[in-house]
C-alpha positions in Angstrom: -21.4 151.9 -24.9 -22.0 148.8 -26.9 -22.1 150.3 -30.2 -19.8 152.8 -31.9 -16.0 153.4 -31.9 -14.6 152.4 -28.6 -12.0 155.1 -28.2 -14.5 158.0 -29.1 -17.1 156.7 -26.3 -14.4 156.3 -23.9 -13.1 159.8 -24.6 -16.4 161.5 -24.1 -17.2 159.4 -21.0 -13.8 160.2 -19.4 -13.8 164.0 -20.1 -16.2 164.9 -17.4 -14.5 162.7 -15.0 -11.1 164.3 -15.9 -12.7 167.8 -15.4 -13.9 166.8 -12.0 -10.7 165.2 -11.2 -8.5 168.3 -12.3 -10.4 170.4 -10.1 -10.2 168.3 -7.2 -6.5 168.5 -7.7 -6.5 172.0 -7.6 -7.2 172.5 -4.1 -3.6 170.7 -3.4 -1.9 172.4 -6.2 -2.9 175.9 -5.2 -2.1 175.2 -1.7 1.5 174.2 -2.7 2.1 177.1 -5.2 0.9 179.6 -2.5 2.7 177.9 0.3 5.8 177.7 -1.6 6.1 180.9 -3.2 5.0 183.1 -0.3 6.2 181.2 2.7 9.3 179.3 1.3 10.7 175.8 1.2 10.3 175.2 4.7 6.7 175.9 4.7 6.2 173.6 1.4 8.1 170.9 3.2 5.9 171.4 6.2 2.7 171.0 4.1 4.1 168.1 2.1 5.3 166.2 5.1 1.7 165.5 6.1 0.1 164.6 2.9 0.7 160.8 3.1 -0.7 160.4 6.6 -3.9 162.7 6.2 -4.6 160.5 2.9 -4.6 157.7 5.3 -7.2 158.9 7.5 -9.3 160.5 4.9 -9.3 157.2 2.7 -10.6 155.1 5.7 -13.4 157.3 6.3 -14.3 157.8 3.0 -13.9 154.2 1.9 -16.5 153.2 4.5 -18.6 155.7 3.3 -18.5 154.7 -0.3 -20.5 151.8 0.6 -23.3 153.6 1.3 -23.4 155.2 -2.3 -23.3 151.7 -3.6 -26.2 150.7 -1.7 -28.3 153.6 -2.7 -27.4 153.2 -6.3 -28.4 149.6 -6.4 -31.8 150.6 -4.5 -32.4 153.3 -6.9 -31.9 151.1 -10.0 -34.3 148.6 -8.7 -37.1 151.5 -8.1 -37.6 151.0 -4.3 -38.1 154.6 -3.4 -38.6 154.6 0.4 -35.6 152.1 0.7 -33.5 154.8 -1.4 -34.5 157.2 1.3 -33.4 155.1 4.1 -30.2 154.3 2.4 -29.5 158.2 2.1 -30.2 158.5 5.9 -28.2 155.6 7.1 -25.4 156.5 4.7 -25.3 159.7 6.4 -25.0 158.1 9.9 -22.3 155.8 8.5 -20.2 158.4 6.9 -20.3 161.1 9.6 -19.4 158.4 12.5 -16.4 157.1 10.5 -15.3 160.6 9.9 -15.7 161.8 13.4 -13.9 158.6 14.7 -10.8 159.0 12.2 -10.7 162.8 12.4 -10.5 162.6 16.5 -8.0 159.7 16.3 -5.9 161.3 13.8 -6.0 164.8 15.4 -4.8 163.0 19.0 -2.1 161.0 17.0 -0.5 164.1 14.9 2.5 164.9 17.2 3.4 161.0 17.5 2.9 160.2 13.9 4.9 163.2 12.6 7.9 162.5 15.0 7.8 158.7 14.1 8.0 159.5 10.6 11.2 161.5 11.2 9.8 164.8 10.4 12.8 167.4 10.3 12.8 169.3 13.3 12.9 172.7 11.4 9.4 172.3 9.9 7.9 169.9 12.6 5.9 172.9 14.3 4.2 174.0 11.1 3.5 170.4 10.2 1.7 169.6 13.2 -0.4 172.7 12.8 -1.2 172.0 9.3 -2.1 168.3 9.8 -4.2 169.1 12.9 -6.3 171.7 11.0 -6.5 168.8 8.1 -7.5 166.2 10.8 -10.3 168.8 12.1 -11.8 169.1 8.8 -12.4 165.4 8.0 -15.9 165.6 9.3 -16.4 168.9 7.3 -15.1 167.5 4.2 -17.3 164.4 4.4 -20.3 166.5 4.0 -19.0 167.2 0.4 -18.1 163.5 0.1 -21.3 162.4 1.2 -23.7 164.9 -0.7 -21.4 164.0 -3.9 -21.8 160.4 -3.4 -25.6 160.3 -3.1 -26.2 162.7 -5.9 -24.2 160.3 -8.1 -25.8 157.3 -6.8 -29.0 159.0 -8.1 -27.7 159.7 -11.3 -26.6 163.4 -11.0 -22.8 163.6 -11.6 -22.9 167.2 -12.8 -24.1 169.1 -9.7 -21.1 167.7 -7.6 -18.8 168.8 -10.4 -20.5 172.5 -10.3 -19.8 172.8 -6.6 -16.3 171.5 -6.7 -15.6 174.0 -9.3 -16.8 176.9 -7.1 -14.9 175.3 -4.3 -11.5 175.2 -6.1 -11.9 178.8 -6.9 -12.7 180.0 -3.3 -10.0 177.9 -2.3 -7.3 179.8 -4.3 -9.2 183.1 -3.4 -9.1 182.6 0.2 -5.7 181.1 0.1 -4.4 184.4 -1.4 -6.3 186.2 1.5 -5.5 184.1 4.5 -1.8 183.4 3.6 -0.8 186.6 1.4 -2.9 189.4 3.2 -3.6 187.9 6.7 -0.1 186.3 7.0 -1.7 183.3 8.8 1.1 180.9 7.3 0.3 177.1 6.8 -2.7 177.6 9.3 -4.3 179.9 6.8 -3.7 177.5 3.9 -5.4 174.9 5.7 -8.2 177.1 6.9 -8.8 178.1 3.4 -9.3 174.4 2.1 -11.4 173.5 4.9 -13.7 176.3 4.5 -13.9 176.1 0.8 -14.7 172.1 1.0 -17.3 172.9 3.8 -19.0 175.5 1.8 -19.2 173.2 -1.5 -20.4 170.3 0.7 -23.1 172.6 2.5 -23.9 174.0 -1.1 -24.3 170.9 -2.8 -26.4 168.9 0.0 -28.8 172.2 0.4 -29.1 172.0 -3.5 -29.9 168.4 -3.3 -32.5 168.9 -0.7 -34.3 171.5 -2.6 -34.5 170.0 -6.0 -34.6 166.1 -5.5 -37.6 164.5 -4.2 -35.3 161.6 -2.7 -33.6 163.7 -0.2 -37.1 164.9 1.4 -36.8 162.6 4.2 -39.9 161.8 6.3 -39.7 160.7 9.9 -40.2 157.2 9.1 -37.1 157.2 6.9 -34.9 158.6 9.9 -34.7 155.3 11.9 -31.5 153.4 11.7 -31.8 150.3 9.5 -29.6 147.6 10.4 -29.8 145.9 7.3 -29.2 148.8 4.8 -26.2 149.8 7.3 -24.6 146.3 7.4 -24.6 146.1 3.6 -23.2 149.5 3.1 -20.4 149.0 5.6 -19.8 145.5 4.1 -19.1 147.0 0.8 -17.3 149.9 2.1 -14.7 148.2 4.1 -12.7 146.7 1.1 -12.8 149.9 -0.5 -11.5 151.4 2.6 -8.5 148.6 2.9 -7.6 149.1 -0.7 -6.8 152.8 -0.3 -5.5 152.2 3.2 -3.0 149.9 1.9 -1.7 152.6 -0.7 -1.6 155.3 1.9 0.5 153.2 4.3 2.9 152.6 1.6 3.2 156.2 0.6 3.5 157.1 4.5 6.3 154.5 4.6 8.0 156.1 1.7 7.5 159.7 3.0 9.2 158.4 6.3 12.3 157.9 4.1 12.0 161.1 2.4 11.8 163.0 5.6 15.4 161.5 6.5 17.0 163.3 3.6 16.2 166.7 5.1 14.0 169.8 4.1 15.2 170.3 0.6 14.0 166.7 -0.3 10.8 166.9 1.3 10.0 170.0 -0.6 11.0 168.6 -3.9 9.1 165.4 -3.3 6.2 167.5 -2.3 6.4 169.4 -5.7 7.0 166.2 -8.0 3.9 164.5 -6.2 1.7 167.6 -7.0 2.6 167.5 -10.6 2.4 163.6 -10.9 -1.1 163.7 -9.3 -2.2 165.8 -12.3 -0.4 163.3 -14.8 -2.3 160.6 -13.2 -5.8 162.2 -13.6 -6.3 160.9 -17.6 -5.2 157.8 -16.5 -7.7 157.6 -13.8 -10.6 159.0 -15.7 -9.9 156.7 -18.5 -9.8 153.7 -15.9 -13.4 154.5 -14.6 -14.5 155.0 -18.1 -13.2 151.4 -19.1 -14.9 150.0 -16.0 -18.3 151.0 -17.4 -17.3 150.1 -20.9 -16.1 146.7 -20.2 -19.0 146.1 -17.8 -21.7 147.0 -20.3 -20.1 144.9 -23.1 -19.5 141.8 -21.1 -23.0 142.1 -20.1 -23.9 142.6 -23.6 -22.0 139.3 -24.7 -19.6 141.6 -26.9 -16.3 140.7 -25.4 -14.3 141.4 -28.7 -15.3 145.0 -27.8 -13.2 144.9 -24.7 -10.4 143.7 -26.5 -10.7 146.7 -28.9 -11.4 149.3 -26.3 -8.3 148.1 -24.3 -6.2 147.9 -27.1 -7.0 151.5 -28.3 -6.9 152.7 -24.7 -3.4 151.3 -24.5 -2.7 153.3 -27.6 -3.9 156.5 -26.1 -2.0 156.1 -22.8 0.8 155.3 -24.7 0.8 158.6 -26.7 0.1 160.6 -23.6 2.9 158.9 -21.8 5.4 159.8 -24.3 4.1 163.4 -24.3 4.4 163.8 -20.6 7.9 162.2 -20.8 8.9 164.8 -23.2 7.4 167.5 -21.0 9.1 166.4 -17.8 12.5 165.9 -19.7 12.6 169.3 -21.1 10.6 171.3 -18.6 11.0 169.6 -15.4 12.8 172.5 -13.5 10.4 175.1 -14.9 7.4 172.9 -13.5 9.1 172.7 -10.2 9.7 176.5 -10.3 6.1 177.1 -10.2 5.8 175.7 -6.6 9.1 177.3 -4.9 11.8 179.7 -5.9 14.8 177.8 -3.9 17.2 176.6 -6.5 18.3 173.5 -4.8 14.7 172.3 -4.7 14.3 173.1 -8.5 17.2 171.2 -9.3 16.5 168.1 -7.1 12.8 168.0 -8.4 13.7 168.7 -12.0 15.8 165.7 -11.8 13.5 163.6 -10.0 10.7 164.1 -12.5 13.2 163.3 -15.4 13.8 159.9 -13.5 10.0 158.9 -12.9 8.7 160.0 -16.5 10.6 156.9 -17.8 8.1 154.9 -16.0 4.8 156.7 -16.9 3.8 154.2 -19.4 3.8 151.4 -16.6 1.6 153.8 -14.5 -0.9 154.2 -17.5 -1.0 150.2 -17.7 -2.0 150.1 -14.1 -5.0 152.1 -14.5 -6.5 151.0 -17.9 -6.1 147.2 -17.1 -7.3 147.7 -13.6 -10.3 149.7 -15.0 -11.2 146.5 -17.6 -10.6 143.8 -14.9 -13.0 145.8 -12.5 -15.6 146.2 -15.3 -15.5 142.3 -16.3 -16.0 141.4 -12.4 -12.6 141.0 -11.2 -12.6 143.9 -8.8 -10.8 141.8 -6.3 -7.4 142.3 -8.3 -7.6 145.8 -7.3 -7.0 145.0 -3.8 -4.4 142.5 -4.7 -2.7 145.0 -6.7 -2.9 147.4 -4.1 -0.8 144.9 -1.8 1.9 144.9 -4.6 2.0 148.5 -4.7 2.3 148.5 -0.7 5.1 146.1 -0.7 7.2 147.8 -3.5 7.2 151.3 -1.8 8.1 149.7 1.6 10.7 147.3 0.4 12.3 148.7 -2.6 13.8 151.9 -0.6 15.7 149.6 1.7 17.0 147.7 -1.0 18.1 150.6 -3.2 19.7 152.4 -0.2 21.2 149.4 1.2 22.8 147.8 -2.0 23.4 150.9 -4.1 24.9 154.4 -3.8 22.1 156.3 -5.3 21.3 158.1 -2.3 18.1 160.5 -2.5 17.1 159.2 -6.1 16.0 156.0 -4.4 13.0 157.9 -3.4 12.0 158.7 -7.1 13.3 155.4 -8.4 11.1 153.4 -5.9 8.1 155.2 -7.3 8.8 154.4 -10.9 9.9 150.7 -10.3 6.5 150.3 -8.2 4.7 151.5 -11.1 6.4 149.1 -13.3 6.0 146.1 -11.3 2.2 146.7 -10.6 1.7 147.5 -14.3 3.2 144.1 -15.2 1.4 142.3 -12.7 -1.9 144.1 -14.0 -1.0 143.0 -17.8 -0.3 139.3 -16.7 -3.8 139.1 -14.8 -5.5 140.3 -17.7 -4.0 137.8 -19.8 -4.3 134.9 -17.5 -7.7 135.6 -16.0 -9.9 137.7 -18.5 -8.4 135.5 -21.5 -9.0 132.4 -20.0 -12.1 132.8 -17.7 -14.1 135.4 -19.5 -13.7 134.3 -23.3 -11.9 137.5 -24.4 -9.3 135.3 -26.3 -9.8 135.3 -30.3 -12.2 132.2 -30.7 -13.1 132.1 -27.2 -15.1 135.1 -27.4 -17.3 133.7 -30.4 -18.2 130.8 -28.0 -19.4 132.8 -25.4 -21.6 134.9 -27.8 -22.8 131.8 -29.6 -23.8 130.3 -26.2 -25.6 133.0 -24.1 -26.4 130.5 -21.6 -22.8 129.8 -20.8 -22.4 132.1 -17.5 -19.4 134.4 -17.4 -17.6 133.9 -14.2 -17.5 136.8 -11.8 -15.0 137.2 -9.0 
């Protein structure tokens, strides 16, 4: 990525990532559409009311486990074959221990947490059922996350994508079978997701064992390695904390949503699913920019980082305008894909017209954060997570306490949080990258001419 037109390189790199992310979102979309259409708004609200809490427990276990993938990739790059195998084994110990602990805690706390969040009484039984199934699936989902993490660490990003595509198709088929044919309700939707993820994980893992020599483990590699494990946990905890803060803030916002009743919960669920799709191109570009800026800062070509970020801003801006038009014109139709209730469609459509005004700020968060990660300021992602957390927790109280906008405070909170976080990202880019990494015009040339001058990394 150090030669050629930046936007072309970034687009080619981001496209496979985008495809994988879209298929991953297909799990949630399939559940939401099938449950909403076949079971109605109460069932849709029951599924949606559990999303933010489930994300909290998944993010903690997956964040801790992600450290193992980083260690494995580092050892693989260093050519230490035996240590790679030890890292693969010890990563499994860490991932599944974390998943079992978090899944068990979550399963036990489900009724208490949902009542604390003010889940409407009419959807509470289904919410408990769906979330308990989700929590029970944490160790099963960990199988796929572990297999995918290890394969990517060894340079194979295609195999996890293939099995994820298969899992997405299986999930849709089993959703229709369990919910539509067998009449298992929200239990059937959760069971379909659980089984499809498990099959994807087992298939991906067995394929890796059969085709990749690093997964052919000898007895000597099976021992617990305290050095590798400590290193993996130390790298994984900050990732877990970052995602936990986002999960905590979305859980707090979900509690506010629940106070407005079933229609609001159903509308919020549908808008969330749609905006998760909108965010996928932003997220894929962020990952591409992280790799791109890292390579170019290492190659002492900081001027290419400026150019790549500028072109990415243009691409994100164009996409944001397109999505703004889509939501303004077709918002109600898009919500209608998930549910047939007219009140939910009306509320969800108007909500999309509110949040779409802020999509550009959402894009700014992703592209600037990706660039900052690439040049070594990864800690700012953690800081920016704190900004998002305070936005989602504090803004609802301010909007509901000092204005009369009522239920629309939910979606205005989301938009304003994106705006505050996006502006903070741009300010960080200007103040840190420009001053500390020589990305300012004139400063870049000085770094290129003096290769012995170190680039400070946070």
